[in-house]
C-alpha positions as CSV (number, residue, x, y, z in Angstrom):
1,M,0.2,0.0,-0.2
2,G,2.8,2.5,0.9
3,K,4.2,1.9,-2.9
4,L,0.9,2.4,-4.4
5,K,0.3,5.5,-2.2
6,Q,3.8,6.7,-3.3
7,A,2.6,6.0,-7.0
8,A,-0.5,8.0,-6.7
9,L,1.9,10.9,-5.5
10,W,4.0,10.8,-8.5
11,T,1.2,10.2,-10.8
12,A,-0.7,13.4,-9.5
13,V,2.1,15.3,-9.8
14,L,3.3,14.2,-13.4
15,A,-0.5,14.6,-14.4
16,L,-0.6,18.3,-13.1
17,V,2.8,18.7,-15.1
18,L,0.9,17.3,-18.1
19,K,-2.1,19.8,-17.6
20,L,0.2,22.9,-17.3
21,S,2.0,21.4,-20.3
22,G,-1.5,21.1,-22.2
23,L,-2.4,24.9,-20.9
24,F,1.2,25.9,-22.3
25,R,0.2,24.1,-26.1
26,E,-3.2,26.0,-25.8
27,S,-1.3,29.3,-24.9
28,I,0.7,29.1,-27.8
29,V,-2.1,28.2,-30.3
30,S,-3.9,31.2,-28.8
31,T,-1.0,33.2,-29.7
32,K,-0.3,32.3,-33.4
33,F,-3.2,31.4,-34.4
34,G,-6.3,33.4,-32.6
35,V,-9.4,32.6,-33.3
36,S,-9.6,31.7,-36.9
37,H,-10.8,28.8,-39.0
38,E,-7.2,27.2,-38.4
39,T,-8.0,26.7,-34.7
40,D,-11.6,25.8,-35.3
41,A,-10.5,23.0,-37.7
42,Y,-8.0,21.9,-35.2
43,F,-10.9,21.1,-32.7
44,L,-13.0,19.6,-35.0
45,A,-10.3,17.0,-35.7
46,F,-8.9,16.3,-32.7
47,P,-12.1,14.6,-31.2
48,F,-11.6,11.7,-32.9
49,I,-8.4,11.2,-30.9
50,T,-10.4,11.9,-27.6
51,L,-13.0,9.6,-29.0
52,V,-10.3,6.5,-29.3
53,V,-8.4,7.5,-26.3
54,A,-12.0,7.2,-24.4
55,M,-12.7,3.8,-26.0
56,I,-9.4,2.5,-24.8
57,S,-8.7,4.1,-21.4
58,T,-12.6,3.8,-20.5
59,G,-14.2,1.2,-22.5
60,F,-11.8,-1.7,-22.7
61,N,-10.1,-0.5,-19.4
62,N,-13.0,-1.1,-17.2
63,V,-13.7,-4.6,-18.4
64,F,-10.1,-5.5,-19.1
65,L,-8.9,-4.7,-15.7
66,P,-11.3,-6.1,-13.0
67,M,-11.0,-9.7,-15.3
68,Y,-7.4,-9.7,-15.9
69,I,-6.8,-9.0,-11.9
70,K,-9.2,-11.8,-11.2
71,N,-7.5,-14.2,-13.6
72,R,-4.3,-13.6,-12.2
73,K,-5.6,-14.1,-8.4
74,S,-7.4,-17.2,-9.6
75,G,-3.9,-18.7,-10.2
76,D,-3.7,-18.5,-14.1
77,T,-0.5,-16.4,-13.7
78,G,-0.2,-16.7,-17.8
79,D,-0.4,-13.9,-20.3
80,H,-1.8,-15.6,-23.3
81,N,-5.2,-14.3,-23.1
82,A,-3.7,-10.6,-23.0
83,N,-1.6,-11.1,-25.4
84,A,-4.4,-12.4,-27.7
85,L,-6.4,-9.5,-26.8
86,L,-3.8,-7.0,-27.5
87,N,-2.8,-8.7,-30.6
88,W,-6.9,-8.6,-31.9
89,T,-7.3,-5.2,-30.7
90,M,-3.8,-4.1,-32.9
91,I,-5.4,-5.7,-36.1
92,L,-8.8,-4.1,-35.4
93,F,-7.4,-0.6,-35.3
94,V,-5.3,-0.8,-38.5
95,G,-8.7,-1.6,-40.3
96,I,-9.9,1.7,-38.6
97,S,-7.4,3.6,-39.7
98,F,-7.7,2.8,-43.0
99,V,-11.2,3.2,-43.0
100,G,-10.7,6.7,-41.3
101,W,-8.0,7.8,-43.7
102,F,-10.1,7.1,-47.0
103,G,-13.6,8.0,-45.2
104,A,-12.9,11.2,-43.6
105,P,-13.5,13.4,-46.9
106,Y,-17.0,11.8,-46.8
107,F,-18.1,11.4,-43.0
108,L,-16.6,14.9,-41.7
109,P,-18.7,17.2,-44.0
110,L,-21.7,14.7,-42.8
111,M,-20.9,15.1,-39.1
112,Y,-20.2,18.9,-39.1
113,G,-22.6,20.0,-41.8
114,K,-22.3,23.8,-40.7
115,M,-18.6,24.2,-41.3
116,S,-17.3,26.5,-43.8
117,A,-15.2,25.4,-46.6
118,E,-12.2,27.1,-45.0
119,I,-12.6,25.1,-42.2
120,A,-13.3,21.7,-44.3
121,A,-9.9,22.3,-46.2
122,I,-7.9,22.0,-42.5
123,A,-10.3,19.8,-40.9
124,V,-10.6,16.9,-43.1
125,P,-6.6,16.2,-44.1
126,M,-6.1,17.0,-40.5
127,T,-8.5,14.1,-39.5
128,Q,-6.6,11.9,-42.2
129,V,-3.0,12.6,-40.5
130,F,-4.7,11.5,-37.1
131,F,-6.4,8.5,-38.4
132,A,-3.1,7.2,-40.2
133,F,-1.5,6.7,-36.5
134,M,-4.5,5.7,-35.1
135,T,-3.0,2.3,-34.2
136,V,-0.2,3.9,-32.4
137,I,-2.7,6.0,-30.4
138,A,-4.7,3.1,-29.3
139,L,-1.5,0.9,-28.4
140,S,-0.6,3.5,-25.9
141,G,-4.0,3.5,-24.2
142,L,-4.1,-0.5,-24.3
143,L,-0.5,-0.6,-22.7
144,D,-2.1,2.1,-19.9
145,S,-4.3,-0.8,-18.9
146,Y,-1.7,-3.5,-19.1
147,L,0.7,-1.3,-16.8
148,Q,-2.1,-0.5,-14.4
149,S,-2.8,-4.2,-13.7
150,R,0.6,-4.6,-12.4
151,R,0.1,-1.2,-10.3
152,I,2.8,0.7,-12.5
153,F,1.0,4.1,-13.3
154,V,4.0,6.6,-13.6
155,P,5.1,5.6,-17.2
156,S,1.5,6.2,-18.3
157,Q,1.6,9.7,-17.3
158,M,5.2,10.0,-19.0
159,S,3.6,9.0,-22.3
160,K,1.0,11.3,-22.2
161,L,3.5,14.3,-21.3
162,L,5.5,13.4,-23.9
163,A,2.7,13.7,-26.5
164,T,1.8,17.1,-25.2
165,L,5.4,18.4,-24.9
166,F,6.1,17.7,-28.2
167,S,3.0,19.3,-30.0
168,V,4.2,22.4,-27.8
169,I,7.9,22.1,-29.5
170,F,6.7,21.6,-33.0
171,A,4.3,24.3,-32.6
172,V,7.0,26.8,-31.7
173,L,10.0,25.4,-34.2
174,F,7.6,24.5,-37.2
175,S,4.4,26.7,-37.1
176,E,5.7,28.8,-39.9
177,Q,6.4,25.6,-42.2
178,W,3.3,23.2,-41.4
179,G,1.1,25.9,-39.5
180,I,-1.7,24.4,-37.3
181,F,-0.5,20.9,-38.7
182,S,2.6,21.2,-36.7
183,L,0.4,20.6,-33.5
184,A,-0.8,17.3,-34.8
185,Y,2.7,16.2,-36.4
186,G,4.1,16.7,-32.8
187,F,1.5,15.0,-31.0
188,I,2.0,11.8,-33.0
189,F,5.9,12.0,-32.3
190,G,5.7,12.3,-28.8
191,T,2.9,9.5,-28.9
192,I,5.4,7.2,-30.6
193,L,8.1,8.3,-27.9
194,G,5.7,7.5,-25.3
195,V,4.7,3.8,-26.4
196,I,8.0,3.0,-26.5
197,V,8.5,4.3,-22.7
198,Q,5.6,2.0,-21.7
199,L,7.0,-1.0,-23.6
200,Y,10.1,-0.7,-21.8
201,Y,8.1,-0.6,-18.2
202,L,6.1,-3.4,-19.3
203,F,8.6,-5.7,-20.3
204,R,10.4,-4.9,-17.2
205,S,7.4,-6.4,-15.1
206,D,6.5,-10.1,-15.1
207,Y,4.5,-9.6,-18.2
208,K,5.7,-12.0,-21.3
209,Y,4.4,-11.0,-24.9
210,R,4.0,-13.6,-27.7
211,L,2.3,-13.2,-30.9
212,E,-0.9,-15.5,-30.3
213,F,-4.3,-15.1,-31.0
214,K,-5.9,-17.9,-29.4
215,M,-7.9,-17.1,-26.1
216,D,-9.8,-19.3,-23.4
217,I,-13.4,-19.6,-24.4
218,K,-14.5,-18.6,-21.2
219,F,-12.3,-15.6,-20.9
220,R,-13.3,-14.7,-24.5
221,N,-17.0,-14.7,-23.9
222,A,-17.2,-13.3,-20.7
223,F,-15.0,-10.3,-22.4
224,L,-17.0,-10.1,-25.3
225,L,-20.4,-10.1,-23.2
226,L,-19.2,-6.9,-21.5
227,I,-16.9,-5.2,-23.4
228,V,-19.9,-4.3,-25.9
229,P,-22.0,-1.9,-23.0
230,S,-18.5,-0.5,-22.0
231,L,-17.4,0.3,-25.2
232,L,-20.7,1.6,-26.0
233,N,-20.9,4.0,-22.7
234,S,-17.6,5.0,-23.5
235,V,-18.8,6.2,-26.9
236,V,-21.7,8.1,-25.4
237,G,-19.8,11.0,-23.6
238,Q,-18.0,11.4,-26.9
239,V,-21.5,11.3,-29.0
240,N,-22.6,14.4,-27.0
241,F,-19.0,16.1,-27.5
242,F,-19.9,15.7,-31.0
243,V,-23.3,16.6,-31.0
244,N,-21.9,20.1,-29.2
245,K,-19.3,20.6,-32.1
246,A,-21.9,19.9,-34.6
247,F,-24.3,22.7,-33.4
248,A,-21.2,24.8,-32.6
249,S,-19.7,24.7,-36.0
250,G,-21.7,27.0,-37.7
251,I,-21.2,29.9,-34.9
252,D,-17.8,32.0,-35.6
253,G,-15.2,31.2,-33.0
254,A,-17.7,28.9,-31.1
255,V,-15.5,25.8,-31.3
256,T,-12.7,27.7,-29.9
257,Y,-14.6,29.5,-27.2
258,L,-16.0,26.2,-25.8
259,N,-12.8,24.2,-26.4
260,N,-10.6,26.9,-24.3
261,A,-13.2,26.8,-21.6
262,S,-13.4,22.9,-21.2
263,L,-10.0,22.4,-21.4
264,I,-9.6,24.2,-18.0
265,I,-12.6,22.7,-16.5
266,S,-11.3,19.2,-17.5
267,I,-7.8,20.0,-15.8
268,P,-8.8,18.6,-12.3
269,N,-11.0,16.0,-13.5
270,A,-8.3,14.8,-15.7
271,I,-5.6,15.0,-13.0
272,Y,-8.3,13.0,-10.9
273,A,-9.3,10.4,-13.1
274,T,-5.6,9.5,-14.1
275,T,-4.1,9.2,-10.8
276,L,-6.6,8.7,-8.1
277,A,-9.6,7.5,-9.8
278,A,-7.4,4.9,-11.7
279,I,-5.6,3.7,-8.4
280,I,-9.1,3.5,-6.4
281,F,-10.5,1.3,-9.4
282,T,-7.4,-0.9,-9.0
283,L,-8.3,-1.3,-5.2
284,M,-11.8,-1.8,-5.8
285,S,-11.2,-4.5,-8.4
286,E,-9.5,-6.1,-6.0
287,Q,-12.0,-5.9,-3.5
288,T,-15.0,-7.3,-5.1
289,E,-15.0,-10.2,-2.6
290,D,-14.8,-8.1,0.6
291,R,-17.9,-5.6,0.7
292,A,-16.6,-4.0,3.8
293,K,-13.5,-2.6,2.2
294,F,-15.4,-1.9,-1.2
295,K,-17.6,0.2,0.7
296,E,-14.8,2.0,2.6
297,T,-12.7,2.7,-0.9
298,L,-15.5,4.3,-2.5
299,F,-16.4,6.4,0.1
300,R,-12.9,7.4,0.5
301,G,-13.1,8.1,-3.3
302,M,-16.1,10.0,-2.9
303,E,-14.7,12.1,-0.1
304,I,-11.7,13.0,-2.0
305,S,-13.4,13.8,-4.7
306,L,-15.6,16.5,-3.1
307,V,-13.0,17.8,-1.0
308,T,-10.7,18.8,-3.9
309,L,-13.1,19.3,-7.0
310,L,-15.6,21.9,-4.9
311,P,-13.1,24.3,-3.9
312,I,-11.7,24.2,-7.4
313,A,-15.2,25.0,-8.8
314,A,-15.5,28.0,-6.8
315,G,-12.2,29.5,-7.2
316,L,-12.7,29.5,-10.7
317,F,-16.4,31.1,-10.4
318,V,-14.7,33.8,-8.3
319,I,-11.1,34.2,-10.8
320,G,-12.0,32.5,-13.5
321,D,-11.5,35.4,-16.0
322,S,-8.0,36.0,-15.0
323,V,-7.2,32.2,-15.3
324,I,-8.6,32.8,-18.7
325,A,-6.6,36.2,-19.5
326,F,-3.3,34.5,-17.9
327,I,-4.0,31.2,-20.4
328,Y,-5.0,32.6,-23.5
329,E,-4.9,36.4,-24.1
330,H,-1.5,36.8,-26.0
331,G,-0.8,37.6,-29.5
332,K,-3.8,37.2,-31.8
333,F,-6.4,36.1,-28.8
334,T,-8.1,39.4,-27.5
335,A,-9.9,40.7,-24.4
336,A,-13.0,40.1,-26.5
337,D,-12.0,36.5,-26.9
338,T,-11.3,36.3,-23.2
339,A,-14.6,37.6,-22.2
340,K,-16.7,35.1,-24.6
341,T,-14.5,32.1,-23.0
342,H,-15.5,33.3,-19.6
343,V,-19.2,33.0,-20.5
344,A,-18.5,29.3,-21.5
345,L,-16.6,28.4,-18.6
346,M,-19.0,29.8,-15.8
347,L,-21.7,27.6,-17.7
348,Y,-19.6,24.6,-17.4
349,L,-18.7,24.8,-13.8
350,P,-21.2,22.1,-12.4
351,V,-19.0,19.6,-14.6
352,V,-15.9,20.2,-12.1
353,V,-17.8,18.8,-9.5
354,F,-20.5,16.2,-10.6
355,Q,-18.2,14.5,-13.2
356,G,-15.7,13.8,-11.0
357,M,-18.0,12.2,-8.4
358,Q,-19.8,10.5,-11.0
359,L,-16.7,8.9,-12.4
360,M,-16.1,7.3,-9.2
361,L,-19.7,5.7,-9.1
362,S,-19.1,4.3,-12.1
363,K,-15.8,2.9,-11.4
364,S,-17.7,1.1,-8.6
365,M,-20.0,-0.5,-11.0
366,Y,-17.4,-1.5,-13.4
367,A,-15.4,-3.1,-11.0
368,R,-18.4,-5.2,-9.8
369,G,-19.0,-6.0,-13.8
370,K,-22.1,-4.2,-13.9
371,T,-21.2,-2.6,-17.6
372,A,-24.7,-2.8,-19.2
373,V,-25.9,-0.7,-15.8
374,V,-23.5,2.0,-16.5
375,F,-24.7,2.0,-20.4
376,R,-28.2,2.0,-19.9
377,I,-27.7,5.0,-17.7
378,S,-25.2,7.0,-19.8
379,V,-26.9,6.2,-23.4
380,T,-30.1,8.4,-22.1
381,T,-27.8,11.5,-21.9
382,I,-27.7,11.4,-25.8
383,L,-31.0,12.4,-25.7
384,I,-31.0,14.9,-23.1
385,N,-27.7,16.7,-24.7
386,F,-29.5,16.6,-28.1
387,L,-32.8,17.9,-26.8
388,S,-31.0,20.7,-24.6
389,N,-28.8,21.9,-27.5
390,W,-31.8,21.8,-30.1
391,L,-34.2,24.0,-27.7
392,L,-31.6,26.5,-26.6
393,V,-28.9,27.0,-29.0
394,D,-30.4,29.0,-31.9
395,R,-31.9,31.0,-28.7
396,F,-29.1,31.6,-26.7
397,G,-26.0,30.8,-29.0
398,Y,-22.8,29.0,-27.9
399,P,-23.4,29.3,-24.1
400,A,-26.1,27.1,-24.6
401,L,-24.0,24.3,-25.5
402,A,-22.1,24.7,-22.1
403,V,-25.3,24.8,-20.1
404,A,-26.4,21.3,-22.0
405,T,-23.0,20.0,-20.6
406,S,-23.8,20.6,-17.4
407,I,-27.3,19.3,-17.4
408,V,-26.1,16.2,-18.5
409,S,-23.1,16.0,-15.9
410,V,-25.8,16.4,-13.2
411,Y,-28.2,14.1,-14.7
412,F,-25.5,11.6,-14.8
413,F,-24.4,11.7,-11.5
414,T,-27.9,11.9,-9.6
415,V,-29.2,8.6,-11.5
416,S,-25.7,6.8,-10.6
417,M,-26.1,7.9,-7.2
418,V,-29.5,6.3,-7.0
419,V,-28.3,3.0,-8.6
420,V,-25.1,2.6,-6.6
421,Y,-26.4,3.6,-2.9
422,R,-29.7,1.6,-3.7
423,D,-27.3,-1.5,-3.4
424,L,-24.9,-0.2,-0.8
425,G,-27.7,0.9,1.7
426,S,-29.0,4.0,3.2
427,V,-26.8,3.9,6.1
428,E,-23.6,4.6,3.3
429,L,-25.7,7.5,1.7
430,A,-26.5,9.0,4.8
431,R,-22.7,8.9,5.3
432,F,-22.0,10.6,2.3
433,G,-24.9,13.2,3.0
434,R,-23.1,14.1,6.5
435,M,-19.7,14.9,4.7
436,V,-21.5,17.3,2.0
437,P,-22.2,20.5,4.3
438,R,-18.9,19.8,6.1
439,V,-17.2,20.4,2.8
440,L,-19.7,22.9,1.2
441,V,-19.4,25.4,4.1
442,P,-15.7,26.1,4.3
443,T,-16.1,26.1,0.3
444,V,-18.2,29.1,0.4
445,L,-16.4,30.7,3.2
446,M,-13.3,30.4,0.7
447,G,-15.4,31.7,-2.3
448,A,-16.7,34.7,-0.3
449,V,-13.5,35.9,1.3
450,V,-11.4,35.7,-2.2
451,W,-14.1,37.6,-4.1
452,I,-14.4,40.4,-1.3
453,V,-10.4,40.8,-1.5
454,K,-11.0,40.7,-5.5
455,A,-13.8,43.2,-5.7
456,F,-13.4,45.7,-2.4
457,V,-9.9,45.9,-1.8
458,G,-8.7,46.6,-5.5
459,V,-7.1,43.7,-6.6
460,G,-9.6,43.0,-9.3
461,S,-8.1,46.0,-10.9
462,L,-4.6,44.4,-11.3
463,G,-3.5,42.3,-14.3
464,A,-4.3,38.8,-14.6
465,I,-0.9,37.2,-13.2
466,P,-0.9,39.7,-10.1
467,Q,-4.5,38.5,-9.4
468,L,-3.9,34.8,-9.1
469,V,-0.4,35.3,-7.5
470,I,-2.3,37.1,-4.6
471,L,-6.0,35.4,-4.7
472,V,-4.8,31.8,-4.9
473,P,-2.7,31.4,-2.1
474,I,-5.4,33.3,-0.1
475,G,-8.1,31.3,-1.3
476,A,-6.0,28.1,-0.8
477,V,-5.2,29.1,3.0
478,M,-8.9,29.7,3.7
479,Y,-9.9,26.2,2.4
480,V,-7.5,24.6,4.3
481,V,-8.4,26.5,7.5
482,G,-12.0,26.1,6.9
483,V,-11.8,22.2,6.1
484,F,-9.6,21.8,9.5
485,V,-12.4,23.6,11.3
486,F,-15.8,22.2,9.9
487,Y,-14.2,18.7,8.7
488,R,-11.5,17.8,11.1
489,A,-12.0,13.9,10.5
490,G,-11.2,14.3,6.7
491,F,-8.7,16.6,7.3
492,R,-6.9,14.4,9.5
493,R,-7.2,11.6,7.0
494,F,-5.9,13.8,4.4
495,V,-2.8,14.5,6.4
496,G,-2.0,11.0,7.2
497,L,-2.4,10.0,3.8
498,L,0.2,12.6,2.7
499,R,2.6,11.5,5.5
500,R,2.4,8.0,4.8
501,S,2.9,8.5,1.0
502,K,6.5,10.1,1.8
């Protein structure tokens, strides 16, 4: 357990560096390309990468990890099932790469029917570039699952970091020659290097790779039975994402405003999902037979989610405009663009809290093999998202897309809570309920103090960097003191966790 906590600390640090690198990349994009048809095209092409990553890191991982851990616990330490699964998946993605390369000129205009000819001229060939290397991108996600099954978490973060860093390096060095395509080329180059790092650490473990394709019948049938709803569930989120992009593609600059705002919103959840949630999912997958430990692990996951994500959302509510200006307002990205991005950011804020906690609830269901239940819940979000966009976008413009995303996150969390705690019992639900006000009170106090300092002490009239330098430490100190006063038991658990991680 000590090594697992050390892994959590290191992966959290690397995930933070990864997201900061991502922000630096977006800052470079904003500086060099501003809000233009080039950036809109890039943000329309890149979702195909996020789709594949979601299918592998969520759909594949949520089924493979519990099954593989159970398989190894039962005494079957051979890796022939894992090898066969890896090899068949690679063959599948080679086919997907070919289909995507040749089909992009046809399916992209259908998906984004409102995009202009200028945007299409860049989005189509960039999508083809991404599909050409889709097999490598998928392999990176697969190796993440195989490493996680051995409690090896750090190399996966290093791999993601390399992809982001080389996007930045290529954008800085080659934007004059390749334009916005430099970002795509840098991402692919970094991904290839990341795969090499992942393979090195996987082969250093007890994993033995062989070029084989035959799986045990029981393993194959169980995997196929679970993987279909799990993949469909992972695709649901991306379908909602594509729906939002389709509605936004006809509004000038909307794709970029929404992307920039959602990137900031995604930072806490991305760090949380790739570090803590991955480790807690591993633990829950190992504890399915011990109900008491399973309940305790889930509660700790929900506790950490609320304690970390709620103050972040409150902080962004107060100083979100300064965060946007600091990251994006350079070169061709103007103060007017900052204001429009800020509108989207405010409307996205519920996603920070509810998506993070819902992820933990979904992981608890996946660990117990309830992939079909998660799918039945998530598939209904497609209808809710589409109706919200259809009813609101024409009337309220691009901000309605952020509202629709927040509505979906609240709905998904609420239904998942009902399903999970109906099974775990009212005692566990009451335990969670008692925790909420103890975290909410210090969060509100923190937000109020920061807002007063910003509005009435004169800090709000300063530039973005001075505001952040002054307000962020004040908010952090106020929140820590508040948690110590109003939720001392949780505070002590956090301090103890940090001490044991050293």
